[in-house]
N, C-alpha and C positions, 0 to 999 in steps of 0.2 A: 808794556804791561799792559796786563789785562786793565780792560773795561769795566768786570764785572768785584766789586769789593768782596772780599769774604764777609762775612755776617754771621755774630751767634746769632742763635734764636730762639726764641723763650720759649721753654715748654706749653705744651695748646694749655688751657685752664680745661679742666676736666668737665665733660656738661655738667647739668644740672641735672641732680640726680640718680648719680654716676658713680658717690659717697653709700648710697642705698642701697644699690645694684651687689656692687660689692661685700658688702656687709651680709647683705642676703645669700650672694653667694657659696659667701665663706658656713655659714653658717650651714647651709643645704650639703657644701658638702661635706659639712664634720656627720649631718645624720645618716649622710650615705654612709659613712665608714662604720655607724652603727651597724649596719645591715638593716635597720628598719625598714619594713615597705610601706616608701611613702607614698600608698593609693591610701592605707591604716593611719595612719601616722594623718594624713588629711582628713579621715570618719570621725579620728577622734575630733581635729579642731572645728569641721564642719557638727559633731553629735554639743560640741559644747555653745558654738556658735548660737545654735538654737536654742537649748536652755536658758543662755543669759538674750541672747532676746525674746521668750518669751516673758522672761524676769521686766525685763525692760518693754512689753509691753502693754502692762497691767499694774493697776494702782495695788491692788494682793500682790502680797507676797508669796512668789511660787517656791525656787529655788531653797523647799524646804525637807527636813526627811521623812515628809509622812507620801509627800509626792513626788521623787523621787524614786521612793519605795512601789506605792505603787504602778508607774512605767515602769520597772524592768520588773514584777511579778508579773502587768501586761504583756511585757514581750517577750519572757517565758515561752509559752506560746508557739509562737510564731517560728522565737530563735530557734528553739528545738527541730520543729519540722525543711524550718532551712539549712540546717546542717545538712538533713538527704538532698533535699533539694540542689546543692550544691555539685552533689557525686554526678548526678540525672542530669543535673544541666551539660557536664563536663563530658558527659558520654552523651552529646549532641541531642538528646530526648528532653522530652518535657513533661511533669503531670501537672495537669489545673482541675482534676478535683480531690486534693486534700483537705479542701476545706468542710468538703460533703462526706472524709469518708473518716476524722475527725466529730461529724455528728452523727454517723454510725455507730465508732467505737464509745462517746458522750453515751448517745440515747442506750449500747448496746449496757451501759455498767449500768445504768440508771432503771431501767429494767428488772437486773437484775438482785437490785438492792430494794424498791419497788416492790418486788410484784413473783421474783422465786424465793430470796432469802427470809422473808418471813415466812414461806408455812413448811421451810424444806432445813437451814442452819439455824437457825430464828435470828431478829430484828439486830446488827448493831454486834455479831457471831467476832470473837478472836479473831479468824481466819477468814470473814467475810470482804476486807479489802484487799486480801492477798487473791484468791481467786478473778473477782472480782478483773483486779485490775492486767490479771494472768489472761482472762476470756479477751478485756481491751487488747492486750499487747498480739493476741491471738486472729483476730479480727482485721488488725492491723496488716500484720503478715499476711494472710488469705488475701485481702487485695490488692497488696501491695504485690503479693504470685501472680494473682491472674493481671494485671493489670501486664507486667513483666513479664507472662510466656505470651500475652496476645501481641507486640512490640516485638518481640524478640523471636522468638520460634511460630507466630504466623506473619509475623511479618506486617502486620496494621500498624500504621506511622503512632508515635505516641499521644500528636493529638487529638487525634481522634477515638483514640482510646480512654482517654480519660477525661475527653470532652464530653463524651456518651457517659460515662461513670459517673462528673460531676451530676446532671441533671440525676437516672438512674439512683443514685446511693442519695440523693438529697429525700429521691420519691423513695425508698427505704424507711429513708427517717422518718414518716407521718404512718406509714402506714403501721411500724412499730410501736406507735405512739399513739395507733390513733388519734390525732391530731390536736394532740394536749399534752402540755406539758406532764413532764416525770419528775417529781421530786417529793423528800430527800435522798439524799446517799447516808450510806453508813457514816455517825460518825470520824470516827476514827480516819477512813478515807477523808473526810474533808479536813481533820486536822493536817494529815500527814500529805495531802498533795497541794490541798487552797490556798497557805502561805499565811498572813496575817500573825498578826505576837504567838498566837498560839501557837501556831503552823509553822514557827521560825526554832531556831538552832540555840539561837541568847546569846549571849554578850560575851561568857567565856572561854564558846565554843567559835565563836566568830575571830577572833582570834588569835587564836590556835590556826581556824584553816590560812585568816590571812598571815602569820608566821610558816606558815608551811609550804605556799605556796610561794612566795619569797627564794624561801632553802629551796624550793624548786627549780625558781629561775639558775639561781645561784650554781646548782648541782648539774644543769643543765647546756649551763652557759662552759663548766671547767670540763664538762665528755666532749664537749664540741672542738674544744679546744683540743684537746689528745689526741681525740680524730683524727681531724684537721693536720698537725704534727705530725701522725702518724704517716698517715698518705701524702704530706708536704704538699698543702693545699694555702696560700695565703693566713695569714693570722690575723681575726681584729686585733685591732688595737686595745691596748688592755682600757686604758683610757675608756674608752667607749664599753667595753664587760662592766667595769666598777658604777658607769652611769647606769647604764641594762639595770644593776639589780638596786642601781638607787634610785632609779623615775618605779622600778617594779613597789618597792619598799614603802614611797611618798605614795602610789599608788594606794594598793593597800590597805595602810593605817590609817586615810585619810578617809576612806571611802568608809571601810570600819566605826574608827571613832563620829565620825560629822552625817555619817546617813547611815548605816546599821543601828550602828547603837542608840545612836544618838533620838532615834525614836525609841518613846516607853512605854510600856503599860498603859493606859485608859483605867482612871480610877474605880472607874464603876466595873471596869474586868478585874483587880484590884481583890476588890471588897469581895467578889464572888471566889474568888480564890483564897483568898482566908475563911470566908465559911464554909467550903467542900475541903481547906486544911487549915486547922491551927495553927500548925506546925512551920507553915511556910515566910520566910522572915525577906522581908521591902528591904532591900538597899532602899541608902538613904537618896541618895537623888537617883531615885527610881528603880526598878526593872528593868530593864533593856531586854528588845526582840531580837535585836541580832539580825543575823540573815536567815530570809527568810528558806524552807526548801524551795519553792520554784526553780527562782534561782540558784541553787546548789545542783539541784537536776539540771540546768541547763547547764551549768561549767561543766559536772559530770559530762555531758552528753557531744559537750563541746572538744573537751580534753580525748577519747575515746572516739569519736570518729576520728578530730586529727590526725591521734597516733593512725588509725589502718588509713587514712588518704598517705599520710606518707614512713612508712613503717611497712606495714605486710602489703602482699604482692599484689591484691585485692587491690590498696591505691591505687598499683603503680600499674594497673591494669589497666584503671577507668582512666588513667591520667594519658595511658598511650591509645588507648577507642580513644579520646575528643580529641588528639591531634592527628590522626591519622586512621580510621580504621582496616582500610585496610595494610599497611605496612602492621596496622597488631595480629592480623590474621594470619595473615606469614610468615609471623614473626614466634607462631602456637598459644594464641593467648583465644580463651576460648570464651567469645566474644561475645554470644548469648545468651550464656549463663551468664558471665560475667554486668550484663547489662537489667537479667533478670535478676542480680541479686542485690541491686542499688535498687531496683523498685518496692523489694522486699525489706529494704531497710531502713526506704523511707517510709514504710507502712508502718514499721515496728514506731518510728520518732512518731508518728500523727498517733499509735496510741495511747504517746506517756503526752503528748497535747492532748489528745482528748480525757486521759483523765483527769489534766492539772486542770483539764478547759469545765470540767463535771461539778470536778469534787469545789470552785469556784464563786457555779453555779448552784449549787446545791443539788444536781438534776440533771436532769437535761429538757435543753427544749428548744421550736420546730426547729429555731433559724444559727444552734449554734452551733459555729466553726462557719457562715454565711460567711463569704470576704476573707480568706485567708489566703485567697490563692493569687487577689493580687498582693496582700501584704507579704508572704511568703517570695513570690518572685522577686518583689522589688526587689527586699529582704538582700537575697541572693547576686543581683546585681548589682546593686547597689556597693554591696561589699566588695566587689570587682570580678565576678563570675563571669565571662564570657558564654551568648548565644552561640558562638561563630565556631565551641566544644576547646576541651583543651586548659583550660583556663581556669581558677575559681579558687577559694582557699573558705577554711573554716570560720575562722579569728573573723573572715572580713561580711563574713553573711552572720552573724554573730552583732557585726558593728552598726550592720543594713538593718537588721530588725529592730538594733536600739532608735537610731536615724528615724523608721518606720512611724515604732514609734508616740517617737520625742514630736515629733510635727502630729500627729492623732490626739494623745492624749495634749497635747497644747494647743492646737485648736478648739479642742474643745471644753478646754478649760476656757478661754479667750469669749466660748459663743457660741464658735463656725457650726455647725447642723454638720451631719455628715454628707452632704451632697459638694459642700466646702468644700471636705476633707477630700472627696474622691477625685476632683478638681484636679486640687494638689497633688495629689497619690501620680496621675495620669500623667502629669506636665515632668513630675521628676523622671515617673519611673520610663520618657520618652526623648526626656533630655539624657540619663545617666547612658540608657542604649545607643541614641547617636551619637554622645561622647563614643560610646566603645567606639564604635566604626568608624569613624574622621579616626582615633588613632589609632587604629588599624591601618586602615590603608596609607595615614601616612606614612604606619612607620615599615612600609615596605618597597 
């Protein structure tokens, strides 16, 4: 008989916190099944934490429709430029002159309205806003083309070219303006691009936009499922697709109901409107502002640039160059022309951002656009774009811009001055780039 007796051992008790880890792991597995970008999901959580943190840090209520609207409208120019900056960084380039380009564009528009149009087509001409916008887009595209040519064809490093542009274009702003602020802009131009109660699409149109967004998400998922079945790719679980549509509907309805349409016209504005148009009908709950035009422009730019990056040959070439420039060249991609086109696109987006900045200021000051470089690059990097090239998403840049603007707006709201904001921006940018570098080394 053996000296050792056979005994049944009791199962080991789960370690403290194991249940929490298992529960969290189950949640993350379900999130992965939806195929949502976990980094973007984390960005949304971070943005929510920042907003709630600002609310808790001050006795005054922060999470009010007017504050959230101002935050989003102020983020729009930076987010629009960040959409183009993503593609530039993906190709392993950089542009630190975007703020000065915005300054040149804004000053060009202001000069046209203040000095050129009064003696030619007249003040507040019905065509003035279109001519000024075309001029601003043209100036931005020309500067982008010059930067792209010097970088792609002459071979000057992008950092040097755009560092020179940072100083040169800002100096040109001073020369054009003669050292003074230029104002005002065309009234319809301000109405179209500045936002505000009169520069928004109204309550009913906002509900239409929300409905179209939800329908677009549903149609996109149906089309994606058909394509996957056609080519034999794994299908996303149906519950995940239903959850995505439901989350999109909740997000769209919530923002329209509690942010965009929750902000009503001030009484003074309603009185002025009634004085101008006695037939104007004021609803019982007040006049709903709806989605501001700059936010619609931001959403439109995001959709167009995302489509270009994911669906067009131009976008595939950009990511191929970022992944391996030599291999892209051997594959027959015209790398020089592709890089130049990314800078032209970035210049055009600077033109749109310059129009919004000029309209919001109702003119142009000597420092307009100053500091955009830091915000735009930080927005792209925080949104997941890697300086190593080949990695980056446009929606991530939009979220990054909202996070940076939330930090800026929140710190101003809490009474912190610009130097303190710059310190926080610098720490955030270095931390994100450091984490990206560490993550890439760990993945090797």
